[in-house]
N, C-alpha and C positions, 0 to 999 in steps of 0.2 A: 403615416404607413413607415416611409422612408426612415424617420426617425427612429421608429420602434425598431427596425432592422439593425440601425446603428446602434442602439443601446444595447440589444441581444450580442451585437458582436463584440462590444466594448467590453462586457462583461468577462468575456474569456481572455482578450489582450491586454487586460487591465494591469497596471503598476509595472509593465516591462515589456511593452509590445513592440517597441522600436530597438530592436537588437542590433548589436554590432559584432561583427563575424569575430569570431576566436576558433582446442578438441572440441567440437560440436557436443551437443545435449546425445549423452549415452543412450542406449536402448536398441533392441532389434526391430522393433514395432516402430511404423512413421507416426510421428508425434504431428499433429495439427492443432493448430491454437484458435481454431474457428469454434463455432458451435458445434457440440456433443450431437452425435448420430446414434440412436439407440436402435437396437435389433429387438428380436423376442424377450418375453419376458423368462426369466430362469428359477428354477426352486431353489429358494434359500437354504444351505445346509444348516444355517445357524437356528432354524426354527426349533423351537420345543419339541414338535413330531417328528422332525428329522433326527435330533440327537438324539431322541430318545430311542428311535429304531436300529441308531447306528449303534448305541449302548447293548441292546438286546442282542444285535448281532455278534457283537463281539464278547460278551459277557453272559450267554444263555444261561449259566447257571443261576447268576444271580435273579433271575425271575425279571418281572418287570418294575424297572425303578422308575418312581415319580421324580420326575424333573420338573423342578420348579423354575420359571422364567427368571432371567437375570435381568432382563431390558427388553425395552420395547421399540418397537420399528414403526415411527409415527411421521405423519408429514401435516404442515401448516401452511397456511395460506393469508400472510399478514397481508393488511391493506395500507398502511403508511409506513413512513420511517420509524414514527416511534414505537408501531407494533412489532416493527423488524428489530429493534434495538432489544426490545422486551423479551424477544425470542432469543436473540444472541445472548442476553445477559445470563439466561435460565439454562443453557445449554453447553459442552463444549466445543462440537463441531457442528456445522451445518454444511449439507451440500445440495444443490440447486439441481441434481437430478437424482432419479431413482435408484436404488441400490443394487436391484434384483433383477437387472437389464443388462443384456448381452451390448458391449459398447462395440458398434460398427466402424466406428470412426473416433478417434480420441479428439478432445477439444478441451477448450477453457471453460467453457460454460454451457447454458441448457435453458431454454425457455420451453414451458410445455405448451403445443401448440392449441389446446383448447382453451387457453388465455389469450387475451388483447396483447399486444406486444408491448404497450405502454404500461403494463399490470407486474408488479412483482409476482414473482412465479412460484409454485410449489417450493417448498424448504422441507429437505428429508432430514430427520435425526435419529439418533439412536441414543435411548436416556434410560437411565436407572429405571427398574420396575415399579419404584414408588415416586416416580416422577408427577409433580403436580404441574399442569401446564397453567400458562398464564390465563388469567380471567379475561374472556373476551376473545380471544384469538381461535380461527376457525382452524380445527385439527382432525384429523382421522387416524386410529390406530390401524397398521397394515398388518403387523403380525408380532406375537411374543416369542421373544428368542433367548436362547441360551450361550452364555460367552463363560466358557469355564474359568477363565482368569479372572473373570467379575465376581463369582463362587468360593469365598475363601472355604467353606465347610468341603464342598466336594473337591477343591483342588488337595486337600489333605488326606485325601483317599487313597487306596491302592490302585486306581485306575488311571490308565494311561490315555489320558484326555486329548493328546495329540493325536493317537491313534484313532480315538472316537470321532474326533473332527476329520480326520482323513476318511474314516468309513463314511462318516454324513456326505462326505463331496462325492461320494463314489456313488451311493444309492441315489442321490439326486442328479447324477449323470452330469456332474461338473468335477470327474476326475481329471480330465485334461488340465484343468489350472493348477493342480499339484506338482509339487517339484519331485522329480525322481526318487524313489526310495532310496536311491545310493547316496544321497544327501541328507543334511541333519533334518530329523522329521520336524523339528520347530526350532526357531532361532529368531531374535530381536534383532530388526533391520538398523543399520547402519552405514554410514556412508559421507560424502562430502559435496557439497554445491559450490562451485566457483565459478568466476566471470572473468574475464580479460580485459584489460585498460591496453591497447597496443604501444601505447608511448612511455608507459611506466612500468618498472620493474622489468625491464627488457622483454615486456610482452607475456611474463610467466603468470599463470591463474593465480588469484589470491580469492580467500572466500566471500561467500554470498552471507553477510552479516546479520546474524538473529532474526533471520525469516522463519516462520512455521514450515514444517516438513510434514504434510498430513500423507497417511498411506491407510488404505481399506480393500478388503476383501468382502464383497458384499457387506455384512453390516457390522463386521467386525474391523473396528477402528483404531489407529493409534496415531499420534502426534508428538513431534518433539522440534523445539529450536534449535536453530544451526547455532553454534558458538561465532566469535568476532573471525574466525578462521575458517567458517562453512562446514563444521563436522558436526553431525548429528547422531543420536543413536536413540530408538524407538524402545519404550517400554514394555510393549508387548510383542509377542513373539507370532510367526505366521509358518505356516507348513506349505501355502498356496501363494502363487504370485499375486502381491498386492499391486494395484494402482497406486502411483507416487504423483503427489501434486505440490506445488510451492504455495502458501497462502502470504500474500505481502501485507500482512499485519505485524509490524515490528516488535519487537520485545521493547524497545524504547517507546512504545505507543502510539506512533504514527501508522497508518494505514495507506496503502496505494490502489487507488480504485482506477479506470474502472473498464469491465469487459463488454460494455455497452450492453449490460443489463443491471439489475437493480440489485447489486452487489455492494457494501461498502468497503472492500478490499479486493484486489486484482487475485486471481487463481490463474496458474499456469500449469498445465499438466506436464508432467515427465513421463506418462506414459507406464507400461507393466514394468515390473522388474521382479528381480530375485527376492525370496524373503531373507536373505542374508544383507540385501540392501541395495542401494542403487546411488551411484556417483554422477554427475552433471556437471560438465564445464561448459557455461555459455559463452560462446563465441561472436564477435560483430556479425560473421556473417549468417547466423544464425537467425530465427525468426525475431523480427525486429520489436514487437511486443514484449516479448521475454527478456531480451538484451535490455531494452530501456527499462523495464523493470527492475531489473536487478542494477541497474547503473543508478537510478535514482534512489534504489533501497540504500546503496552501499554509501551514495552522495550523503543522503540525510542522517544516516546513522553516524558517518564521522564528523558532519557538521553538530550533531545531537552531542555527540560524544566530546567535543572541544567546548562546549558551554560552559565548562567549569572555572572556577576562580586560578586556578594553576593555569590556565590556558587563555581562552580568548577573553573569560571574565566577564561574560554577558548571559541574560537570560535565555534557556532553550525557548524553542518554539513551544505551544500546548502539546501536552501529553497525546491527545486525542486528535492531533492534527489529521486533515482529511486531504489528501494530495492526489488529484486526478492526473493521468498521463493521458495525453491525447494525440494520437499520430498523425491527425490532420489538419491540427491549428499550428498556427505559427506564434512563437513567443509566450509569456507565461502570465501570472497573475498571482496575486496575494491578496484576495478581497477577504478573506477570513468569513467565508458566509456561515460555515458550520459553527462558528464561536458565537454566532449570532449579530455578527455586526449588520448585515443587509439583509432583510426577511421579506420584505414587500417585493416580490419576485413577479406579481400577477403580468405588469407590463412588460416584464422582459423575456417572459416565456414562451409567449403565444406563437412566435415565429422561430422556436429554437432549434429547429430542424429535430433530428435523433438524439439532441441530448436533452430536449426540452423536459419528458417525463422525469430522465434522471435528475436534472436541475432542480425538480420541484421537490423530490422525493430525500435526495441525499445532496445534500448542500457541501460543496468543496471549499476548503479554506485556500487551497493554492493549486493553481493548475501550471502543467509543465507542458509546453507543446512543441512536439518534436517534428512537426512538418518540415521544417529546413535544416534540421541538425540529425545527426546519426551516431556520430562518433562519442565515444567516453568523455573526453575533454570539455566538448560544448554542451553535453547535457549536465554535466557536474558545474560548469559556471552558471548554466540556467536556474539549477536547482538551488545552490547554495545563494544566488540572488535573493531567490524569494523565499527562502528560509531568514535571510538577514531581513526582509521586511517582516516576517512573522516574528523575529525576535523582537523587533521595533515594537509592534504590536503590543508584546508584553509589557511595556513600559508606556504606552501613549494611550491604551485605551480604546474602548470602542467609540466613543464620541471624536473622538481624533482621526479615527479610521473611516468614520461615516463621512467625515468632511473631506478626506482625501478621496474616497471612492465617487463622492460628488464631483469633485473637481475632474476626476478622470472622464466620467462620463461625458460630462458637458463638453470638454475639449473635443473628446473623440466626434462627438455630434455636430456640434458648430464651429471644428476647425480643421475639416475635411478629414477626419480619420486620424489626427494626430492626439494620441492619449496624453501626452505632455503639454501641450499647448504652446504656447509662447511665452508663459511664465508671467502673464499680467491678470489673468483671470482672476474671479473670485474664488479663494482658497489655494492660490498657486504656491504659497508659502507652504503649505501641507506636502504638497508633492516635491519640492524644493529640496525639504528635510529628508525626505522619506528615498529620494531616489539619491541623492548625495550619497547617504549611508549604504544603501545596496550595492549601487555600483562600484564604490569603494570597497566594500566588503568582496564582492565579487572578484575584484582585481587582487586583492590580498590574498585572499583564500586560494584562488587559482596558482597564484606564485608560490605559495607553501606546500601545495600538492606537487606542483610538475617544475618549479626551480624556475631560473632564467629571470630575467627582468621583469617587473611589474607590468601586465597588460595596462594599456591607459581605454579603458570602455567605458562609453559614456561620457568622455570629456568633451565631445563635441557640442554637448546639451548646455542648455544656459544653466541647468542647477549644479553645475561645476564641482563635481567629485574629486576634483585635483587638489581642494581645499583640504580635505582629510588626507589625502595620500602626503601633501605635504606636511601637514603634523606630525603623521605617522614616522615618516622618513627621518623626522627631527626628534624621537623619541617618545613621543605621545602614543600610548597603548591603545587598543581598540577598546578595551574594558573602559578607559579614561574617556573616551570619546563617546562611549555609550552613556555613561552617566549624563551626559548633557541632554538626550533624548528624553526629555518630560514631556510631559501633556501640554504644557503652555509653550513648548517650541516648536512653533508653527511658520518659521520663515527663518532665513537665513541672518536675518539680523539679530533675532531670538537666539540662535545658536550661537553666533560670536558672542553675546553678551554672557550665556550662560557658560561659555567655556572659559571666559574670563573671570567669571565669579566662581568658577569652583578651581581654576587654577590662575590667580593673580600674579604667581611667579614666571608666568608665560604669556601674560599680555602684549608686550611687543610683537612678539612671533605671531601669537593669535591675530593681530590687528593688522599685520602687515599681510599675512596671507589672503584675509578677506578682502582686505582692499585691493591686492594686487589681481583677484579674481572677480571684483566689483561687477555687477550687471549694470548696464546703461539704463 
């Protein structure tokens, strides 16, 4: 039993657990980042019946106009990750809470109290009227809806659909949600989402890059990605106050989880805002979860952006990379579980606490443990360290990574919780090459961002990242080093030989540095 607990803990601190130190969100309403609290159910102004009544009230001379639904308001109950992914691939936006209830307290997530805590909760979607639900998924139709922007025929008519929408809000008792008549009747929300790094750019805010902003009023949704500077503009107009949320699924392809519920991407609420848009500046003093998500998002976005031939000249991590941010855990990991590296988790999850069910359903590739780090630069350093591992994985492959993980787990269990061991166990060479690369990259990228002298993180360990630093300071590029990280390079000796093979003109220099830092 003790061994099993150690294995469970090791999975979260995998590959980098032994670290070496290195205007608020806008809005009038208080914004919480825990569980959403729902109030009473409201009447949906966008139902076909209510839009029909509103149209009759405003245009009585037209008589009864037959309104055909443009959308369906449905809910699904996936049982597995595969079912969730199937649903996700068939719709544009998913909500984990019903859309026609009063929000008593804002939050980032919701779990239906009628369902067991470890199960995936009901997922609510608004889909076109001709939507075909994936076969096998449990689903229910809640309502048939009419959203005029989705109906090209009626949008071309002489009807003021913004006025009809407002009338539908009035007759359903939701008039208080409308903007005053003195403001624009309908407008496309636009704004900017920013974050602050206190030690960079004189503490001036800069954009939260290429994350999804989602807003909705009942079943009327719109979404847009921010650009690299944090600006967004919705393609759909609103006359009522929408609720705004950040969905941390980046345009680069990676996603950030988790909300301690079964979601593949973290969601942070920004609360209600004007239909004209909502700005938010996320400060270090604001909610820790939201700040961490913005920092990890930008750190990963910068890393992916630099993995090009004109810059780092190394492979970017997988586009579908799954990153978990764990506020109560120290250190990080790059187990690449979502990529299928290590799938036999039965023995690892029985005692895994509140993360057990999540682990079995949504496997992370990378974990970022922020239990002992809160500032931007420390989170940045940990994030790029793990992403350097993910780039290495792209070259080394699954079999290599499997051996890497086995060494880490054995070391953690049998060497008193030391994830890196003493460097002499079976498979130590995999760890030697992997950590040498990741710690070197962490130091080099940290200096690129913050200037000054290069940090010496990891240089006290037996795998000696100072070898790569020495070569880098003497003109070898990071891309040139990376070319040596082949699947066959499973020890420092292999790395030395491969570097000499690739760059015979540097043989003397390469042999000197490996001899200088040779292990006893």
